[in-house]
Phi, psi and omega in degrees: 000137174251128174250124177250124177263111185279141177295140177120335176289140180244118181280129179199131177138192185245143177239133171266111190294144182296166181291147180291117178289332177298315179289319183297315176309309187292319180291325176298316181292318177298319179299318178300315185284351176281344182050049181210191179257131180223138173255124181248113179284116187216119189305319180199166179253145171246173180298323180293316178296320178296328178298315178293318178300318180296322181292316180288333174293317179293339178269008172114359179273153170268126182228127177222157179227123180205133176052044176075020179229126171267121177255121180246125174234104183252019184298333180256009187293323183300315180298329182288303189281345178282348185252356183201152173298155183237139172246126183242120178265112183270005181054239179248016188268108177295322179299313180304310183298310187286335176284321191271335177306306180297326180298313179297324177294319180293327179277353179070033184267133171287112192222140174244128179256136175232168179191179182215185184064224181270354184303317179300339181269343184283131189288143170232016187305313181300323179289316180299319181297315183288327177288326178295328179288346186241033167106354180258151177238149181231150183278355176203165184281338182191170175087174180232152358293154184226129178249135177238143176220162176102174183246124180293143178247151177286166179150205180264125180246115180257122187221138179290144182264357187252011179253304178203124174294343180297329176299316182293318178298318178303316178296322181296325176291322190276318192296328177298340182283344183278160185286328182256170179283153179225156178231123174266115177257117185263118182266150179072194181285134177273111178257155184055040180304324180304329180291329174294320180293324176297320178297313180299323178294317179296316179301318181298324179296337179253020172081012181262133181246140174215138184259112183260113175262104181293325181296321182265355183054051178213156182230123177268126180238115177289140177276171176072018179275158179236134175286127181241117182293133175281358181093307181215133177224161183238138173270125180281172177296156188264110178292331179299316179273332174297334180302327180295318180287327178294321176289321176302322177299317180294318183287339177259012180058042173089005180289336178255128175238161178215150176231189185071024173244118187257144170230143357289161181212153174277349182289115184294338182285358170296349176298345179303330179300313180290323181296319177302317180294321179297314181290327177294324186266011185304139174239342181205197178303131179255132178243128184236121175274110186262015186297332181264353180212057186298332182293345179278348188303316180301314183283332172300319181296323177295315180293326177297321179292333181282346178261192177240130179114180187267137172235125179251117177253125184225176180076023187237032184299330182295345178297343180291342183244031175270201180302329168229176164287093194291336173295312181295316184289329175293315178299316179299321179297311181298316179295319181298333180267006176094011180265182184239112179212147178224151176280147166240180182299323183229027180177211189217145170244125180244128174259102183283144178233003177096340180203168177231165184272326191104174181152200183249125182249131171269121183283345180054033178070019187245117183301325183285334173290319178303308184291325178295317179296322178297315179293324178298334180300338180300325184255014181266143178282338182231189181291156175236117176256128182246110179274134184082029185293344179297344178300340181298338180297341182301321182231339188211073186300332184264012185303310183286333173297316178297319181300318179292319180299332178282351180115003178293140180261103190241139170241135179246142175217159183277356183281000000 
């Protein structure tokens, strides 16, 4: 699908930001592991959240969504998955895959994982290696489809912290289920640490405790714990996606406002508030270390293009293994709209000129490129056509509906 944003629309009004998919993923998995009934208050579903819901449904849980509530009943799941192999389709969701692989290993389930889009190419080798050392076997070293067998054992798990925090979160879901205590030792720099904190917060809501020593870069997880459903939990607004509206507010001089974003929050992408202020107050070259909030890089780049001067974004090498090579696709987006941006080894340099020309953007199957290009249209002199705009369904299916309600002039086509 191509979405063309026509010049002339004026954005003005309020947006209620969609539910956090980071929180929703985690609460769904905890609800499944409680083997009970849980109601999760969630404003709307995205394709990624549906992927996790589909996986726990395929593992024996009953999952339904009605009137903003996801109801999970996994009370009969054990009888289901203990009697037959399970196939779990993770669609394009890296979080779903990396969270549930260790969980299935801890439950001792014979399981095959599948996926589509770029997910089969995204590496899980470090996670597979550490699980293989603790009693599980896999039919291949990496890639999808992937079959796992065997029973995970407790012990010391050494995992790199600079590839994906999702590996660590996956272990945190799984290790409390084992009979013995375990220690996660994180080697190297811990990047995207806020996502680990979101996981620990979700676990705590279901009665699971883990001791995180930041000084030692390790997490102690006691074995023999039980997930206890609180009955009802709420998914907060998504700062990752709210960031697009917050930048839109800045570019429209406050004409766009948004709510459903709570503070304080464990969501690291709330850092967008400070980044906006830094870019507004620029006096010279601005340097931003994005290692703890890499998902903000596309929209940071748009705001950088809207200002004057150089912005250097670094610490974001992991963006190369997202839904697209996100460093490359962000640079292509800025250039396609008439801006000046170049790739570096671990980030992007943007030379802002205050405005962009407009043009045709290839989204490369990446939802964050779609939304960034849409927000960039605010400062474009001409129309902005976004090819592959359907990728937005991955995290924010109603994004363009909201854009139109604010006054955006949009044309949709199937090409």
